[in-house]
N, C-alpha and C positions, 0 to 999 in steps of 0.2 A: 343578379343572376346566381344560380346555384354554384357554378364553378368559381365565381368570384368569392362567394361566402366560404366555399371549401378552402380556397387559397388563404383567405383571411384567417380562418380557423387554424390552419396549419401553421401560419406565421405566429399567431398568438401562442399556440402550444409550444413552439420552439423557443419563443421568448420566455415563457414560464419555466421551461426545462432549464434554460440557461440561468435564470434567476434562482431556481431551486439548487442548482449545482453550485452557484456562487455562495449562497447561504450555507450550504454544507461545508464548503471549503473554509468559510469564515469561522464556523463553529469548530471545525477540526483544528484550525490555526489557533483559536483562542484556547481550546482545551490543551493543546500541546504546549503553548506558552505558559499556561497556568501550571502545568505539570513540571516544566523546566524550572520554574521559580519555587514551586512548593517543595520539591525534593531537597534542595540545599537548606531551605528554611527549617524543614523537619529535622535535618541533621544537626543544625545549630541548637534547636530546642531540645533535642534528645541529649546532646552533649551537656547542655546547661543543667538538665534534670539530673544527669548522672553526677555532675559536680556538686549540685545542691544536696544530694543524698549521701555524699561522702562525708562522714563525721568530721574528720580532720584532714582536709585536702593538703597535699604536699605540693611543692613547687612543680614537680613532674606532672601532677594532675592538672595544674593551671596551664602548663606549657602544652599539654596534649589538647586541652580545650581550645586554647588560642590557635593551635595549628589546624584543628578541625574547622574552627570558625573562619579562619583566613581562607582555607581552601573553598569552603562553601560560599563565602562572600565574593571571592574571585569569580566563581561560576555564575553567581547572580549578576555581577557587573558585566561579564561577557555577554550574557543573555540579553540584558537590558540595552547594552551598546549595539548589539546586532539588531534588535527590534527597532531602536531609534534610527539606525542607519537605513533600514528598509522603509520606514515610515517617511523619512525626509528626502528620499531620492528625487521626488518630483519637484521639490522646491529649489534644487541646485541648478544653476545656469549651465547650459550645455553648448556654449558657443565659442569656446576657446580652441585655438589651433594647437593640436597635440602631436608632437613627434613621437611615434610609437616605439621605435627601437630604443631611444634614449630612456624612455619611461620604463620599458621592460628591463633594460640593463640596470637601472636603479633598484628595481625590485629584486633582481638576482643578487646584486651586491649587498643589499640589506639582509638577505637570507643566507648569505655565504657562511656566516658564523654558525647559524643553526644547522646547516647542512654538515659542516665539519664536526660539530658536536654529536650529530647523529650518525657520523661515519658514512655519509652519503656524498657522492661526487656530483657536484652541480656545475653544469656547463651550458654555454649559449652557442647557437648556430651562427651562420654568416651574418654580419651586420648589413642592414638595409636602411634606405632612407624613404620615408613616407609618412603622411600625417592624416589625421581625422579631425573633425570638429566635434568637441565634446567637453568633458570635464577631466582634467588631468588627475585630480585627487581620486575621483571615482575609478578611473581606468587603472591607476596605480593600485588601488585597493583590490580590484579584480585580478590583476596580474599577481599581486602578492598572495592573495588567497589561494589561487590555483597552484602556485609553486610551493607554498607552505604545505598545502594538502598533500602534494606529491612527495615531499620530504617526510612528512609525519607518518604516512601510511606506507613507507618503504621499509627496507631492512638494512642492517649494518652491512656495509660493502656495496650497497645499491647505487643506482645512478638516477639522476634527473636531468633531462635535456630540454632546453627551451629554445624554440626557433620561431621565426616569423617569415611568412611567405605570402604570395598573392594568389588568389583563386577567384573563380566566378561562381556566383550563386543566384538563385531566383528569389528576390525579395517577395514578401507577402503582398498580394494585390497588384503585382506587376507582371508584365508579360515578357520582359527582356531581362536577361541575366545582368547583374551588376558586379563591379569589382569589389572584392573584400580582402582585407588583411586577415590572414589565418595565423593566429598565435597558438602554437602547439606545445603542450607540456607533457612530456613522456617520462614515465617512471618505470622502475623495475619492482613495483610493489606487489600487493596481494591480489590485484585484479578486481573487477566489478562484474558480478553476474548479470546476464542479459536482462533479467526481470527488474534489476535495480538501476539500470543505466539512465533512465529518465527520472526516476524517483529521487536520486541523490541531489537533485537541484531544488527539491521541495523543502520549505522551512522545517527544521527539526528532524528531518529524516536521517537515520543512521543505519548503515548496513550492520555494523556490530556495535550495539549501544554501549555495552560495558567497556569495550576498548576505546571508543570515542570519548566517553566521559572520563576515563582514566587519563586520557591525554589532554583533558581540559577543554574539549570542544563543546560548543553550544548548539551545534547542528544548524548554524545559519550562514557559514562561510560560503558554501557553494550556492545557496539560495540568493545571497547578496550578489555573487558573480552573475547569476542568471538575470537578476533584475537590472543590474548595471548594463549588461549586454542589451537588454530590451530597450532601456532608456537611450542607448546609442544606435538603435536600429539594427542591432546584431543579434547573435544568439550564441549559446554555449552548448556543447554536446560531447558525448563520449564517441571518439572516432574509432577506437579499437581497444579491446581489453581481453586479457587472458590471464592464466596463472603466472605468466612471466611479467605482467605489468599492464599499464594502461596509457592511452594517449587521450587527453581532453583538449578540445580545441575551442578557442574563443574567436568568433568571426565578427569583424567590424567593417562597415562600409567605409571605403577610403576615398579621398578627394583627389589623390594623385597617384600615379603608378609607384610601386615599390621598386627602388633601384639599389642594386648591390653597391656597397661602398668599401 
């Protein structure tokens, strides 16, 4: 019948629209990845050409070349490591029992030295007990990336506060709210404009490209957090942001209530 054909046509059109959107995203991702790798390679090539054109290079010239090359190679390595991490997430087992607060505490302790060197005060909220099923290495990476980002884009004398609590949320394709662990990382940094608050979790996106690259970022840290959250049935989002700072929250479904300890 005509209504059935109309419904079928609409379904096919929606499927084609989703496929076109997927192809566009893949092309954009490939273009961004190529740009991230091409830029440091061009710097290495340019530095080499300058050195070759110098009639009698001195030790200082070689040292400058080596420094430029080392910086560019580190940027390439970080980009490749980030791409490999994103590509391999689905192959990692997600069935281990993970104590959240302990893992979060380890990430805070690991970044304490970086916070001190940046003159940023790093602190944790009340300890709680609760666990999820997933992969501890991936969750640690997600916690680490969020906290490191909050330190990196802060200012001297600033603060980063990390806390974990319990909340209820409505999972996709479910009608009843479920219990989630809410890991909040709050900073006193530069803030995130409303138009960028979803885009910051896309691969290679940077609010301030020159500042991010100067800090050694590859633009994949928050994208990796978002993918790890999805692999664990959760999500990451900007809860609040202003010129006084931001709060980014990682939500993870929990298997037991969080209890203060």
